[in-house]
C-alpha positions in Angstrom: 49.3 17.4 -6.4 45.7 17.1 -7.7 44.4 19.7 -5.7 42.0 22.2 -7.2 42.6 19.8 -10.1 39.7 18.6 -12.4 39.3 15.9 -15.5 37.7 17.0 -18.9 37.2 13.1 -19.5 37.4 11.6 -16.2 36.2 8.1 -17.3 39.6 7.7 -18.9 41.0 7.3 -15.3 39.3 4.0 -14.9 41.6 2.3 -16.9 44.0 3.2 -14.5 42.8 -0.1 -13.0 44.6 -2.5 -15.9 47.7 -1.3 -14.2 47.3 -3.7 -11.1 45.9 -6.6 -13.7 49.2 -6.3 -15.6 51.5 -6.0 -12.5 49.4 -9.6 -11.3 50.1 -11.5 -14.5 53.4 -10.0 -14.9 54.7 -11.9 -11.7 52.4 -14.8 -12.3 53.4 -15.1 -15.9 57.2 -14.9 -15.2 56.8 -17.6 -12.5 55.1 -20.1 -15.9 57.8 -19.0 -18.2 60.1 -21.7 -19.6 63.6 -21.4 -19.9 64.8 -20.9 -23.7 67.8 -22.8 -22.5 67.6 -25.8 -20.0 70.2 -26.6 -17.4 70.4 -30.1 -15.7 71.2 -28.4 -12.4 72.0 -24.5 -10.8 73.0 -25.7 -7.4 76.6 -24.6 -8.8 75.5 -20.9 -8.7 73.8 -20.8 -5.5 76.2 -19.0 -3.7 77.3 -16.5 -6.2 76.9 -13.2 -5.6 73.6 -10.7 -6.5 74.3 -8.2 -8.9 72.6 -4.7 -9.6 71.5 -6.0 -12.9 69.8 -8.8 -11.5 68.7 -6.7 -8.6 67.3 -4.2 -11.5 66.0 -6.9 -13.6 62.3 -5.6 -13.1 62.6 -1.9 -13.9 61.5 -1.7 -17.1 58.3 -3.6 -16.4 58.2 -0.7 -13.5 58.5 2.2 -15.7 56.4 0.8 -18.3 53.9 0.5 -15.6 54.3 4.3 -14.6 54.9 5.8 -18.1 51.1 3.8 -19.0 50.1 5.7 -15.9 51.2 8.9 -16.4 50.0 8.7 -20.4 46.4 7.5 -19.0 46.1 10.6 -16.8 47.1 12.8 -19.7 44.4 11.4 -22.0 41.9 11.9 -18.9 43.3 15.9 -19.4 43.8 17.6 -16.3 43.0 20.8 -15.8 43.5 23.6 -13.1 40.7 26.5 -13.2 41.3 29.9 -12.1 37.8 31.4 -10.9 37.2 34.9 -9.9 34.7 37.7 -10.8 34.5 41.4 -12.5 32.7 44.2 -10.5 31.2 47.2 -12.5 29.7 49.8 -10.8 26.9 52.4 -12.3 27.5 55.0 -9.8 25.3 57.5 -8.8 26.1 61.7 -8.5 23.7 63.1 -5.9 23.5 66.8 -4.7 22.4 67.4 -1.8 20.9 71.3 -0.8 20.3 72.1 2.3 18.0 75.3 3.9 20.1 77.0 6.5 18.0 79.8 6.9 17.5 80.7 10.9 14.0 79.0 11.0 16.2 75.9 11.2 16.9 76.2 14.8 13.6 75.4 15.9 13.6 73.1 18.3 10.8 70.7 17.1 13.7 68.3 16.0 16.5 67.5 18.6 18.4 69.4 19.4 17.1 71.5 16.3 16.4 71.1 12.5 19.6 71.9 11.3 21.9 69.7 13.4 19.0 66.9 12.4 19.5 67.2 9.4 23.1 67.5 9.8 23.4 63.9 11.5 20.6 62.1 9.2 22.6 63.3 6.2 26.5 62.2 7.9 24.6 58.7 7.9 23.2 58.8 4.4 26.7 59.8 3.4 28.6 56.9 5.2 25.8 54.9 3.7 27.4 55.3 0.0 30.1 53.5 -1.6 30.5 54.3 -5.1 28.7 57.5 -5.5 29.8 61.0 -6.2 28.5 63.9 -3.4 28.0 67.6 -3.3 26.9 69.8 -0.6 25.0 73.2 -1.5 23.8 75.2 1.4 21.0 78.2 0.7 19.1 81.2 3.1 18.8 84.3 1.2 21.4 83.1 -1.5 23.0 80.1 -2.4 26.6 78.1 -3.0 28.4 75.2 -3.0 29.8 74.0 0.3 31.5 70.9 -1.4 31.6 70.1 -5.0 31.0 66.2 -6.1 33.4 64.4 -4.7 34.3 60.4 -3.2 36.3 61.9 -0.5 33.4 61.4 2.2 35.7 62.4 5.0 36.2 65.8 3.4 32.5 66.6 2.9 31.1 65.4 6.4 33.9 67.3 7.7 32.5 70.5 5.9 28.7 69.3 6.4 29.8 68.9 10.4 31.1 73.3 9.7 28.0 73.9 8.5 25.7 76.5 10.9 22.9 79.4 10.6 24.1 82.6 9.7 26.7 81.8 7.2 24.8 83.6 4.9 22.2 86.4 4.8 18.8 84.9 6.2 15.7 84.4 4.1 14.6 81.4 1.9 15.7 80.6 -1.4 14.6 77.5 -2.5 14.9 78.2 -6.6 18.5 79.6 -6.0 19.4 76.1 -3.9 18.2 74.4 -6.5 19.6 76.3 -9.5 23.0 75.8 -7.7 22.6 71.9 -7.2 21.8 72.1 -11.0 24.7 72.9 -11.8 26.7 70.8 -9.8 25.2 68.0 -11.9 24.3 68.8 -15.1 27.5 67.8 -16.7 27.7 65.0 -15.1 27.5 61.8 -17.4 26.6 59.6 -14.4 23.7 57.2 -15.5 21.6 57.9 -12.5 21.6 62.3 -11.0 19.8 63.1 -8.2 18.8 66.4 -5.9 17.9 66.0 -2.4 16.5 69.2 -1.3 15.7 69.8 2.5 14.2 72.6 3.6 12.1 74.3 6.2 9.8 77.2 5.2 8.5 78.9 1.8 10.4 80.5 -1.1 10.8 84.0 0.0 13.9 85.4 -2.0 16.3 84.6 -4.8 15.6 85.3 -8.6 14.8 81.8 -9.7 11.4 80.3 -9.3 11.4 77.3 -7.6 8.8 75.4 -10.5 11.3 76.8 -12.9 14.6 75.6 -11.6 12.5 72.1 -11.6 11.7 72.2 -15.1 15.2 72.8 -15.9 16.5 70.2 -13.5 13.8 67.8 -15.3 15.6 68.8 -18.9 19.3 67.4 -17.6 17.6 64.2 -16.3 17.6 65.2 -12.7 15.2 63.6 -10.2 14.7 66.0 -6.9 13.6 64.6 -3.7 12.0 67.3 -1.9 11.7 66.9 2.1 9.4 69.3 4.1 11.0 69.4 7.6 8.6 70.6 10.9 5.9 69.6 12.7 2.7 70.2 12.0 1.2 73.4 13.7 4.0 75.5 16.0 7.3 74.6 17.0 9.1 76.6 20.1 12.5 78.7 18.5 15.0 79.9 20.8 15.2 83.9 21.0 18.1 85.4 23.0 17.3 88.3 24.7 19.1 90.1 27.9 17.9 87.8 29.9 19.1 84.7 27.8 17.3 82.6 25.8 13.9 82.4 25.9 11.4 80.1 23.4 8.3 81.8 21.7 5.8 79.2 19.7 5.9 80.1 15.8 3.9 78.7 13.2 5.3 75.9 10.9 5.2 76.8 7.4 5.9 74.6 4.6 4.7 74.9 0.7 4.0 71.3 0.5 2.3 72.1 -3.1 5.2 73.8 -4.4 8.0 70.8 -2.8 5.2 68.0 -4.1 5.3 70.4 -7.7 8.8 70.0 -8.0 9.0 66.2 -7.6 6.3 65.4 -9.7 8.1 67.4 -12.6 11.8 65.5 -12.1 10.3 62.2 -11.5 11.0 62.7 -7.7 9.2 62.0 -4.9 7.9 64.4 -1.7 8.2 63.7 1.8 7.4 65.6 5.1 9.6 64.8 8.1 7.9 65.6 11.2 10.6 64.5 13.8 13.9 62.6 14.3 12.9 59.2 13.1 10.8 60.1 10.3 13.7 62.3 8.8 16.0 59.4 9.8 13.4 56.8 7.7 12.9 59.3 4.9 16.6 59.0 4.2 16.7 55.5 4.5 13.9 55.5 1.8 15.8 57.5 -0.6 19.0 55.6 0.2 17.3 52.2 -0.9 15.3 53.9 -4.1 19.0 55.1 -5.4 21.5 52.1 -5.0 24.4 52.1 -7.3 24.0 49.4 -10.0 26.4 46.5 -9.6 27.6 44.2 -12.3 29.1 40.9 -11.3 30.6 38.8 -14.2 32.0 36.0 -13.0 34.6 33.7 -15.1 36.2 30.7 -14.6 40.3 30.2 -16.7 41.2 26.8 -17.5 44.7 25.9 -17.8 45.7 22.5 -19.5 47.8 20.2 -17.4 48.4 17.1 -20.1 51.4 18.1 -21.4 54.1 17.6 -18.4 52.2 14.1 -17.8 53.0 13.1 -21.8 56.5 13.8 -21.5 56.5 12.0 -18.2 55.1 9.0 -20.3 57.4 9.8 -23.6 60.7 10.0 -21.3 60.0 6.8 -19.2 59.1 4.6 -22.2 62.0 5.9 -23.6 63.7 5.2 -20.6 62.3 1.9 -20.4 63.6 0.8 -24.2 67.4 1.9 -23.8 67.2 0.1 -20.5 66.2 -3.4 -21.6 68.2 -3.0 -24.8 71.4 -2.2 -23.3 72.4 -2.8 -19.5 68.7 -4.8 -18.6 69.0 -6.9 -21.8 67.6 -10.2 -21.2 68.8 -13.4 -23.3 65.9 -14.8 -25.3 
């Protein structure tokens, strides 16, 4: 009955200790009380049958004690609290810009740079909850593989479909950034992020990478740039008449430009030289760009004194009616 119940004035409940004292006094005083009319003997009434009125002679006092207990509980103000919390999430819009040029087939990453990047990006997507994420791919040109969405299952499926050769070969870093900006510029999110991954030097496209970065900064878009490739040379597979043959090709990443892009937009540049460092980079970005979640706790109090007041006054009325009618005593 009192589960999850608290009392605003719990000290009032100490008055319940008066009730046992009143009960003791009632029976002790009843024995000591002298009758208003004296009889020489009541032996003649010893065998008289016991009536209901006699059996209920203590009922008014019992009703009075229960009523008193109910009124004391009401005065203590019983309350039932329902607790909860409101959650408000400040989402982040993220545009992932991925280089799919032919050089991404180099196998200094396992199985190659592109597949390693796809796996790490897939893990990154799975780790997000409230953020809209879009996917842009580029080579000589750039296009949107998936617009901003929170349907991560669709996004992951489109990511898995990516392969080299979808676009004419080349490395248009500026075009890739520009396409990613188009996905984010009209966003009303508190934080807008572009993650650029490439393994080469800008050699195609109409948009200069630094100019694209300046445009991104004007829209409040932060760019994290990732250069992918080992240092020195990397094995690159080539299809020949005799099958696949490998040749060592130099790894050329324009780190100066990538650093400049990150610096202009308040982002950061990272260099990934193997699968482990690439995974670590995305985990680091994931921690830096976490959705802000605010939790506001609340407690609603429901006052429960009214039923106890009703019980108390109802029992007092019932006690008065009984003591003045069917259970009335002679003075």
